[in-house]
PDB file with one MODEL, atoms N, CA, C and O in Angstrom:
MODEL        1
ATOM      1  N   UNK A   1     119.908  77.605 135.562  1.00  0.00           N
ATOM      2  CA  UNK A   1     119.210  78.722 134.965  1.00  0.00           C
ATOM      3  C   UNK A   1     119.092  78.556 133.448  1.00  0.00           C
ATOM      4  O   UNK A   1     118.089  78.961 132.861  1.00  0.00           O
ATOM      5  N   UNK A   2     120.082  77.977 132.824  1.00  0.00           N
ATOM      6  CA  UNK A   2     120.038  77.805 131.380  1.00  0.00           C
ATOM      7  C   UNK A   2     118.918  76.846 130.988  1.00  0.00           C
ATOM      8  O   UNK A   2     118.257  77.034 129.967  1.00  0.00           O
ATOM      9  N   UNK A   3     118.713  75.827 131.799  1.00  0.00           N
ATOM     10  CA  UNK A   3     117.654  74.863 131.513  1.00  0.00           C
ATOM     11  C   UNK A   3     116.298  75.544 131.628  1.00  0.00           C
ATOM     12  O   UNK A   3     115.416  75.336 130.795  1.00  0.00           O
ATOM     13  N   UNK A   4     116.142  76.348 132.651  1.00  0.00           N
ATOM     14  CA  UNK A   4     114.883  77.071 132.853  1.00  0.00           C
ATOM     15  C   UNK A   4     114.593  78.004 131.675  1.00  0.00           C
ATOM     16  O   UNK A   4     113.462  78.066 131.193  1.00  0.00           O
ATOM     17  N   UNK A   5     115.606  78.720 131.219  1.00  0.00           N
ATOM     18  CA  UNK A   5     115.445  79.648 130.099  1.00  0.00           C
ATOM     19  C   UNK A   5     115.087  78.886 128.820  1.00  0.00           C
ATOM     20  O   UNK A   5     114.234  79.319 128.045  1.00  0.00           O
ATOM     21  N   UNK A   6     115.752  77.748 128.611  1.00  0.00           N
ATOM     22  CA  UNK A   6     115.487  76.938 127.427  1.00  0.00           C
ATOM     23  C   UNK A   6     114.056  76.394 127.463  1.00  0.00           C
ATOM     24  O   UNK A   6     113.375  76.357 126.438  1.00  0.00           O
ATOM     25  N   UNK A   7     113.604  75.971 128.651  1.00  0.00           N
ATOM     26  CA  UNK A   7     112.229  75.484 128.797  1.00  0.00           C
ATOM     27  C   UNK A   7     111.228  76.598 128.499  1.00  0.00           C
ATOM     28  O   UNK A   7     110.219  76.363 127.834  1.00  0.00           O
ATOM     29  N   UNK A   8     111.500  77.798 128.981  1.00  0.00           N
ATOM     30  CA  UNK A   8     110.618  78.932 128.713  1.00  0.00           C
ATOM     31  C   UNK A   8     110.553  79.237 127.219  1.00  0.00           C
ATOM     32  O   UNK A   8     109.479  79.513 126.683  1.00  0.00           O
ATOM     33  N   UNK A   9     111.708  79.187 126.546  1.00  0.00           N
ATOM     34  CA  UNK A   9     111.724  79.428 125.105  1.00  0.00           C
ATOM     35  C   UNK A   9     110.915  78.369 124.362  1.00  0.00           C
ATOM     36  O   UNK A   9     110.176  78.688 123.430  1.00  0.00           O
ATOM     37  N   UNK A  10     111.055  77.113 124.773  1.00  0.00           N
ATOM     38  CA  UNK A  10     110.304  76.037 124.130  1.00  0.00           C
ATOM     39  C   UNK A  10     108.804  76.201 124.354  1.00  0.00           C
ATOM     40  O   UNK A  10     108.008  75.948 123.450  1.00  0.00           O
ATOM     41  N   UNK A  11     108.420  76.622 125.555  1.00  0.00           N
ATOM     42  CA  UNK A  11     107.002  76.828 125.846  1.00  0.00           C
ATOM     43  C   UNK A  11     106.426  77.966 125.008  1.00  0.00           C
ATOM     44  O   UNK A  11     105.290  77.881 124.542  1.00  0.00           O
ATOM     45  N   UNK A  12     107.190  79.012 124.819  1.00  0.00           N
ATOM     46  CA  UNK A  12     106.733  80.131 123.995  1.00  0.00           C
ATOM     47  C   UNK A  12     106.558  79.678 122.552  1.00  0.00           C
ATOM     48  O   UNK A  12     105.568  80.028 121.909  1.00  0.00           O
ATOM     49  N   UNK A  13     107.507  78.904 122.038  1.00  0.00           N
ATOM     50  CA  UNK A  13     107.395  78.395 120.674  1.00  0.00           C
ATOM     51  C   UNK A  13     106.186  77.477 120.529  1.00  0.00           C
ATOM     52  O   UNK A  13     105.462  77.543 119.537  1.00  0.00           O
ATOM     53  N   UNK A  14     105.976  76.622 121.523  1.00  0.00           N
ATOM     54  CA  UNK A  14     104.839  75.706 121.478  1.00  0.00           C
ATOM     55  C   UNK A  14     103.519  76.470 121.495  1.00  0.00           C
ATOM     56  O   UNK A  14     102.597  76.146 120.746  1.00  0.00           O
ATOM     57  N   UNK A  15     103.434  77.482 122.351  1.00  0.00           N
ATOM     58  CA  UNK A  15     102.213  78.273 122.419  1.00  0.00           C
ATOM     59  C   UNK A  15     101.959  78.995 121.105  1.00  0.00           C
ATOM     60  O   UNK A  15     100.819  79.076 120.646  1.00  0.00           O
ATOM     61  N   UNK A  16     103.014  79.516 120.501  1.00  0.00           N
ATOM     62  CA  UNK A  16     102.871  80.199 119.219  1.00  0.00           C
ATOM     63  C   UNK A  16     102.358  79.249 118.146  1.00  0.00           C
ATOM     64  O   UNK A  16     101.472  79.604 117.369  1.00  0.00           O
ATOM     65  N   UNK A  17     102.907  78.058 118.104  1.00  0.00           N
ATOM     66  CA  UNK A  17     102.462  77.080 117.112  1.00  0.00           C
ATOM     67  C   UNK A  17     101.027  76.642 117.363  1.00  0.00           C
ATOM     68  O   UNK A  17     100.260  76.463 116.416  1.00  0.00           O
ATOM     69  N   UNK A  18     100.651  76.467 118.636  1.00  0.00           N
ATOM     70  CA  UNK A  18      99.276  76.089 118.956  1.00  0.00           C
ATOM     71  C   UNK A  18      98.299  77.192 118.569  1.00  0.00           C
ATOM     72  O   UNK A  18      97.207  76.913 118.073  1.00  0.00           O
ATOM     73  N   UNK A  19      98.688  78.437 118.795  1.00  0.00           N
ATOM     74  CA  UNK A  19      97.838  79.560 118.391  1.00  0.00           C
ATOM     75  C   UNK A  19      97.662  79.604 116.878  1.00  0.00           C
ATOM     76  O   UNK A  19      96.568  79.872 116.381  1.00  0.00           O
ATOM     77  N   UNK A  20      98.741  79.339 116.150  1.00  0.00           N
ATOM     78  CA  UNK A  20      98.655  79.322 114.688  1.00  0.00           C
ATOM     79  C   UNK A  20      97.738  78.199 114.215  1.00  0.00           C
ATOM     80  O   UNK A  20      96.957  78.384 113.281  1.00  0.00           O
ATOM     81  N   UNK A  21      97.831  77.035 114.858  1.00  0.00           N
ATOM     82  CA  UNK A  21      96.982  75.911 114.476  1.00  0.00           C
ATOM     83  C   UNK A  21      95.519  76.211 114.780  1.00  0.00           C
ATOM     84  O   UNK A  21      94.636  75.845 114.004  1.00  0.00           O
ATOM     85  N   UNK A  22      95.258  76.872 115.902  1.00  0.00           N
ATOM     86  CA  UNK A  22      93.879  77.209 116.261  1.00  0.00           C
ATOM     87  C   UNK A  22      93.275  78.196 115.266  1.00  0.00           C
ATOM     88  O   UNK A  22      92.091  78.110 114.941  1.00  0.00           O
ATOM     89  N   UNK A  23      94.084  79.123 114.787  1.00  0.00           N
ATOM     90  CA  UNK A  23      93.589  80.077 113.797  1.00  0.00           C
ATOM     91  C   UNK A  23      93.333  79.406 112.456  1.00  0.00           C
ATOM     92  O   UNK A  23      92.426  79.803 111.725  1.00  0.00           O
ATOM     93  N   UNK A  24      94.128  78.390 112.129  1.00  0.00           N
ATOM     94  CA  UNK A  24      93.984  77.721 110.844  1.00  0.00           C
ATOM     95  C   UNK A  24      92.764  76.809 110.808  1.00  0.00           C
ATOM     96  O   UNK A  24      92.209  76.559 109.738  1.00  0.00           O
ATOM     97  N   UNK A  25      92.347  76.317 111.951  1.00  0.00           N
ATOM     98  CA  UNK A  25      91.200  75.407 112.020  1.00  0.00           C
ATOM     99  C   UNK A  25      89.991  76.147 112.589  1.00  0.00           C
ATOM    100  O   UNK A  25      89.852  76.246 113.808  1.00  0.00           O
ATOM    101  N   UNK A  26      89.125  76.661 111.738  1.00  0.00           N
ATOM    102  CA  UNK A  26      87.954  77.388 112.251  1.00  0.00           C
ATOM    103  C   UNK A  26      86.957  76.435 112.904  1.00  0.00           C
ATOM    104  O   UNK A  26      86.900  75.250 112.574  1.00  0.00           O
ATOM    105  N   UNK A  27      86.190  76.965 113.820  1.00  0.00           N
ATOM    106  CA  UNK A  27      85.160  76.171 114.487  1.00  0.00           C
ATOM    107  C   UNK A  27      84.047  75.870 113.495  1.00  0.00           C
ATOM    108  O   UNK A  27      83.723  76.704 112.650  1.00  0.00           O
ATOM    109  N   UNK A  28      83.465  74.689 113.594  1.00  0.00           N
ATOM    110  CA  UNK A  28      82.366  74.375 112.678  1.00  0.00           C
ATOM    111  C   UNK A  28      81.175  75.303 112.916  1.00  0.00           C
ATOM    112  O   UNK A  28      80.896  75.677 114.055  1.00  0.00           O
ATOM    113  N   UNK A  29      80.477  75.673 111.844  1.00  0.00           N
ATOM    114  CA  UNK A  29      79.348  76.583 112.014  1.00  0.00           C
ATOM    115  C   UNK A  29      78.239  75.957 112.859  1.00  0.00           C
ATOM    116  O   UNK A  29      77.906  74.783 112.700  1.00  0.00           O
ATOM    117  N   UNK A  30      77.679  76.756 113.749  1.00  0.00           N
ATOM    118  CA  UNK A  30      76.591  76.275 114.580  1.00  0.00           C
ATOM    119  C   UNK A  30      77.027  75.620 115.868  1.00  0.00           C
ATOM    120  O   UNK A  30      76.181  75.219 116.667  1.00  0.00           O
ATOM    121  N   UNK A  31      78.325  75.498 116.094  1.00  0.00           N
ATOM    122  CA  UNK A  31      78.770  74.819 117.317  1.00  0.00           C
ATOM    123  C   UNK A  31      78.416  75.628 118.559  1.00  0.00           C
ATOM    124  O   UNK A  31      78.119  75.050 119.604  1.00  0.00           O
ATOM    125  N   UNK A  32      78.442  76.947 118.464  1.00  0.00           N
ATOM    126  CA  UNK A  32      78.080  77.781 119.603  1.00  0.00           C
ATOM    127  C   UNK A  32      76.613  77.649 119.958  1.00  0.00           C
ATOM    128  O   UNK A  32      76.250  77.720 121.133  1.00  0.00           O
ATOM    129  N   UNK A  33      75.764  77.456 118.959  1.00  0.00           N
ATOM    130  CA  UNK A  33      74.328  77.316 119.188  1.00  0.00           C
ATOM    131  C   UNK A  33      74.044  76.022 119.955  1.00  0.00           C
ATOM    132  O   UNK A  33      73.241  76.007 120.888  1.00  0.00           O
ATOM    133  N   UNK A  34      74.705  74.945 119.555  1.00  0.00           N
ATOM    134  CA  UNK A  34      74.491  73.661 120.225  1.00  0.00           C
ATOM    135  C   UNK A  34      74.917  73.751 121.684  1.00  0.00           C
ATOM    136  O   UNK A  34      74.213  73.253 122.563  1.00  0.00           O
ATOM    137  N   UNK A  35      76.045  74.370 121.953  1.00  0.00           N
ATOM    138  CA  UNK A  35      76.516  74.510 123.324  1.00  0.00           C
ATOM    139  C   UNK A  35      75.539  75.345 124.145  1.00  0.00           C
ATOM    140  O   UNK A  35      75.251  75.013 125.295  1.00  0.00           O
ATOM    141  N   UNK A  36      75.032  76.420 123.562  1.00  0.00           N
ATOM    142  CA  UNK A  36      74.084  77.274 124.267  1.00  0.00           C
ATOM    143  C   UNK A  36      72.795  76.522 124.593  1.00  0.00           C
ATOM    144  O   UNK A  36      72.267  76.655 125.697  1.00  0.00           O
ATOM    145  N   UNK A  37      72.292  75.744 123.660  1.00  0.00           N
ATOM    146  CA  UNK A  37      71.074  74.970 123.885  1.00  0.00           C
ATOM    147  C   UNK A  37      71.298  73.940 124.988  1.00  0.00           C
ATOM    148  O   UNK A  37      70.421  73.740 125.828  1.00  0.00           O
ATOM    149  N   UNK A  38      72.455  73.285 124.998  1.00  0.00           N
ATOM    150  CA  UNK A  38      72.753  72.304 126.045  1.00  0.00           C
ATOM    151  C   UNK A  38      72.818  72.951 127.423  1.00  0.00           C
ATOM    152  O   UNK A  38      72.328  72.382 128.398  1.00  0.00           O
ATOM    153  N   UNK A  39      73.411  74.119 127.508  1.00  0.00           N
ATOM    154  CA  UNK A  39      73.478  74.826 128.794  1.00  0.00           C
ATOM    155  C   UNK A  39      72.077  75.183 129.269  1.00  0.00           C
ATOM    156  O   UNK A  39      71.767  75.016 130.448  1.00  0.00           O
ATOM    157  N   UNK A  40      71.230  75.668 128.377  1.00  0.00           N
ATOM    158  CA  UNK A  40      69.862  76.020 128.752  1.00  0.00           C
ATOM    159  C   UNK A  40      69.091  74.790 129.218  1.00  0.00           C
ATOM    160  O   UNK A  40      68.349  74.860 130.198  1.00  0.00           O
ATOM    161  N   UNK A  41      69.262  73.658 128.521  1.00  0.00           N
ATOM    162  CA  UNK A  41      68.575  72.426 128.915  1.00  0.00           C
ATOM    163  C   UNK A  41      69.015  71.988 130.304  1.00  0.00           C
ATOM    164  O   UNK A  41      68.182  71.587 131.117  1.00  0.00           O
ATOM    165  N   UNK A  42      70.304  72.059 130.588  1.00  0.00           N
ATOM    166  CA  UNK A  42      70.807  71.669 131.908  1.00  0.00           C
ATOM    167  C   UNK A  42      70.249  72.589 132.985  1.00  0.00           C
ATOM    168  O   UNK A  42      69.839  72.116 134.045  1.00  0.00           O
ATOM    169  N   UNK A  43      70.226  73.901 132.732  1.00  0.00           N
ATOM    170  CA  UNK A  43      69.697  74.837 133.723  1.00  0.00           C
ATOM    171  C   UNK A  43      68.217  74.602 133.993  1.00  0.00           C
ATOM    172  O   UNK A  43      67.788  74.621 135.147  1.00  0.00           O
ATOM    173  N   UNK A  44      67.440  74.382 132.952  1.00  0.00           N
ATOM    174  CA  UNK A  44      66.009  74.139 133.133  1.00  0.00           C
ATOM    175  C   UNK A  44      65.784  72.847 133.905  1.00  0.00           C
ATOM    176  O   UNK A  44      64.920  72.795 134.781  1.00  0.00           O
ATOM    177  N   UNK A  45      66.546  71.808 133.593  1.00  0.00           N
ATOM    178  CA  UNK A  45      66.363  70.543 134.313  1.00  0.00           C
ATOM    179  C   UNK A  45      66.761  70.679 135.781  1.00  0.00           C
ATOM    180  O   UNK A  45      66.127  70.078 136.648  1.00  0.00           O
ATOM    181  N   UNK A  46      67.798  71.456 136.072  1.00  0.00           N
ATOM    182  CA  UNK A  46      68.165  71.676 137.473  1.00  0.00           C
ATOM    183  C   UNK A  46      67.073  72.421 138.225  1.00  0.00           C
ATOM    184  O   UNK A  46      66.785  72.108 139.380  1.00  0.00           O
ATOM    185  N   UNK A  47      66.469  73.401 137.576  1.00  0.00           N
ATOM    186  CA  UNK A  47      65.374  74.140 138.213  1.00  0.00           C
ATOM    187  C   UNK A  47      64.202  73.207 138.477  1.00  0.00           C
ATOM    188  O   UNK A  47      63.594  73.271 139.546  1.00  0.00           O
ATOM    189  N   UNK A  48      63.875  72.343 137.525  1.00  0.00           N
ATOM    190  CA  UNK A  48      62.758  71.414 137.724  1.00  0.00           C
ATOM    191  C   UNK A  48      63.055  70.393 138.822  1.00  0.00           C
ATOM    192  O   UNK A  48      62.166  70.037 139.595  1.00  0.00           O
ATOM    193  N   UNK A  49      64.288  69.927 138.890  1.00  0.00           N
ATOM    194  CA  UNK A  49      64.652  68.939 139.913  1.00  0.00           C
ATOM    195  C   UNK A  49      64.583  69.554 141.309  1.00  0.00           C
ATOM    196  O   UNK A  49      64.059  68.940 142.238  1.00  0.00           O
ATOM    197  N   UNK A  50      65.114  70.770 141.451  1.00  0.00           N
ATOM    198  CA  UNK A  50      65.202  71.390 142.773  1.00  0.00           C
ATOM    199  C   UNK A  50      64.154  72.481 142.978  1.00  0.00           C
ATOM    200  O   UNK A  50      64.399  73.442 143.707  1.00  0.00           O
ATOM    201  N   UNK A  51      62.992  72.344 142.343  1.00  0.00           N
ATOM    202  CA  UNK A  51      61.951  73.364 142.405  1.00  0.00           C
ATOM    203  C   UNK A  51      61.493  73.615 143.844  1.00  0.00           C
ATOM    204  O   UNK A  51      61.360  74.764 144.264  1.00  0.00           O
ATOM    205  N   UNK A  52      61.258  72.557 144.582  1.00  0.00           N
ATOM    206  CA  UNK A  52      60.786  72.716 145.962  1.00  0.00           C
ATOM    207  C   UNK A  52      61.791  73.431 146.840  1.00  0.00           C
ATOM    208  O   UNK A  52      61.433  74.336 147.594  1.00  0.00           O
ATOM    209  N   UNK A  53      63.048  73.028 146.745  1.00  0.00           N
ATOM    210  CA  UNK A  53      64.079  73.662 147.559  1.00  0.00           C
ATOM    211  C   UNK A  53      64.288  75.121 147.158  1.00  0.00           C
ATOM    212  O   UNK A  53      64.503  75.976 148.017  1.00  0.00           O
ATOM    213  N   UNK A  54      64.225  75.406 145.866  1.00  0.00           N
ATOM    214  CA  UNK A  54      64.392  76.789 145.409  1.00  0.00           C
ATOM    215  C   UNK A  54      63.236  77.670 145.880  1.00  0.00           C
ATOM    216  O   UNK A  54      63.447  78.807 146.304  1.00  0.00           O
ATOM    217  N   UNK A  55      62.022  77.142 145.804  1.00  0.00           N
ATOM    218  CA  UNK A  55      60.852  77.899 146.262  1.00  0.00           C
ATOM    219  C   UNK A  55      60.961  78.204 147.750  1.00  0.00           C
ATOM    220  O   UNK A  55      60.689  79.325 148.178  1.00  0.00           O
ATOM    221  N   UNK A  56      61.355  77.217 148.530  1.00  0.00           N
ATOM    222  CA  UNK A  56      61.513  77.408 149.971  1.00  0.00           C
ATOM    223  C   UNK A  56      62.600  78.432 150.271  1.00  0.00           C
ATOM    224  O   UNK A  56      62.426  79.288 151.138  1.00  0.00           O
ATOM    225  N   UNK A  57      63.702  78.348 149.568  1.00  0.00           N
ATOM    226  CA  UNK A  57      64.807  79.286 149.777  1.00  0.00           C
ATOM    227  C   UNK A  57      64.385  80.712 149.440  1.00  0.00           C
ATOM    228  O   UNK A  57      64.689  81.642 150.187  1.00  0.00           O
ATOM    229  N   UNK A  58      63.692  80.887 148.328  1.00  0.00           N
ATOM    230  CA  UNK A  58      63.266  82.228 147.916  1.00  0.00           C
ATOM    231  C   UNK A  58      62.251  82.801 148.896  1.00  0.00           C
ATOM    232  O   UNK A  58      62.302  83.990 149.214  1.00  0.00           O
ATOM    233  N   UNK A  59      61.325  81.965 149.380  1.00  0.00           N
ATOM    234  CA  UNK A  59      60.352  82.444 150.376  1.00  0.00           C
ATOM    235  C   UNK A  59      61.055  82.878 151.657  1.00  0.00           C
ATOM    236  O   UNK A  59      60.702  83.902 152.242  1.00  0.00           O
ATOM    237  N   UNK A  60      62.048  82.105 152.097  1.00  0.00           N
ATOM    238  CA  UNK A  60      62.793  82.457 153.303  1.00  0.00           C
ATOM    239  C   UNK A  60      63.536  83.775 153.122  1.00  0.00           C
ATOM    240  O   UNK A  60      63.520  84.628 154.009  1.00  0.00           O
ATOM    241  N   UNK A  61      64.174  83.937 151.993  1.00  0.00           N
ATOM    242  CA  UNK A  61      64.934  85.174 151.728  1.00  0.00           C
ATOM    243  C   UNK A  61      64.009  86.381 151.706  1.00  0.00           C
ATOM    244  O   UNK A  61      64.315  87.411 152.307  1.00  0.00           O
ATOM    245  N   UNK A  62      62.865  86.257 151.009  1.00  0.00           N
ATOM    246  CA  UNK A  62      61.955  87.395 150.928  1.00  0.00           C
ATOM    247  C   UNK A  62      61.283  87.686 152.266  1.00  0.00           C
ATOM    248  O   UNK A  62      60.986  88.845 152.556  1.00  0.00           O
ATOM    249  N   UNK A  63      61.040  86.685 153.075  1.00  0.00           N
ATOM    250  CA  UNK A  63      60.460  86.961 154.390  1.00  0.00           C
ATOM    251  C   UNK A  63      61.473  87.686 155.285  1.00  0.00           C
ATOM    252  O   UNK A  63      61.101  88.551 156.077  1.00  0.00           O
ATOM    253  N   UNK A  64      62.737  87.332 155.153  1.00  0.00           N
ATOM    254  CA  UNK A  64      63.774  88.045 155.924  1.00  0.00           C
ATOM    255  C   UNK A  64      63.911  89.481 155.428  1.00  0.00           C
ATOM    256  O   UNK A  64      64.084  90.400 156.229  1.00  0.00           O
ATOM    257  N   UNK A  65      63.836  89.674 154.137  1.00  0.00           N
ATOM    258  CA  UNK A  65      63.903  91.036 153.583  1.00  0.00           C
ATOM    259  C   UNK A  65      62.705  91.839 154.058  1.00  0.00           C
ATOM    260  O   UNK A  65      62.846  93.006 154.423  1.00  0.00           O
ATOM    261  N   UNK A  66      61.537  91.232 154.056  1.00  0.00           N
ATOM    262  CA  UNK A  66      60.314  91.923 154.473  1.00  0.00           C
ATOM    263  C   UNK A  66      60.385  92.313 155.941  1.00  0.00           C
ATOM    264  O   UNK A  66      60.029  93.435 156.301  1.00  0.00           O
ATOM    265  N   UNK A  67      60.843  91.395 156.796  1.00  0.00           N
ATOM    266  CA  UNK A  67      60.923  91.708 158.215  1.00  0.00           C
ATOM    267  C   UNK A  67      62.000  92.768 158.481  1.00  0.00           C
ATOM    268  O   UNK A  67      61.835  93.605 159.369  1.00  0.00           O
ATOM    269  N   UNK A  68      63.078  92.738 157.734  1.00  0.00           N
ATOM    270  CA  UNK A  68      64.126  93.757 157.892  1.00  0.00           C
ATOM    271  C   UNK A  68      63.642  95.109 157.401  1.00  0.00           C
ATOM    272  O   UNK A  68      63.957  96.141 157.995  1.00  0.00           O
ATOM    273  N   UNK A  69      62.874  95.106 156.314  1.00  0.00           N
ATOM    274  CA  UNK A  69      62.383  96.361 155.770  1.00  0.00           C
ATOM    275  C   UNK A  69      61.372  97.010 156.707  1.00  0.00           C
ATOM    276  O   UNK A  69      61.370  98.233 156.852  1.00  0.00           O
ATOM    277  N   UNK A  70      60.510  96.217 157.350  1.00  0.00           N
ATOM    278  CA  UNK A  70      59.534  96.808 158.268  1.00  0.00           C
ATOM    279  C   UNK A  70      60.204  97.321 159.523  1.00  0.00           C
ATOM    280  O   UNK A  70      59.712  98.275 160.126  1.00  0.00           O
ATOM    281  N   UNK A  71      61.307  96.726 159.939  1.00  0.00           N
ATOM    282  CA  UNK A  71      61.998  97.223 161.136  1.00  0.00           C
ATOM    283  C   UNK A  71      62.752  98.521 160.828  1.00  0.00           C
ATOM    284  O   UNK A  71      62.975  99.325 161.734  1.00  0.00           O
ATOM    285  N   UNK A  72      63.143  98.739 159.588  1.00  0.00           N
ATOM    286  CA  UNK A  72      63.853  99.967 159.218  1.00  0.00           C
ATOM    287  C   UNK A  72      62.874 101.132 159.116  1.00  0.00           C
ATOM    288  O   UNK A  72      63.159 102.237 159.579  1.00  0.00           O
ATOM    289  N   UNK A  73      61.714 100.873 158.503  1.00  0.00           N
ATOM    290  CA  UNK A  73      60.735 101.945 158.331  1.00  0.00           C
ATOM    291  C   UNK A  73      59.770 101.876 159.441  1.00  0.00           C
ATOM    292  O   UNK A  73      58.846 102.687 159.506  1.00  0.00           O
TER     293      UNK A  73
ENDMDL
END
């Protein structure tokens, strides 16, 4: 049990020091913009690659919704 407690204390100290280091080193300006642009580029390319499958899937879903809606009303 003493070893476990000592390990927990060391982990808490390490986390505290890592948090202090993260606060001391600010993120470079504009880094969030670059990440956002990369995510958008990846999403657009995935849509273009799988355009046919997505169109087919959406048509199937809407036809099922349409047939279910007409059976309810």
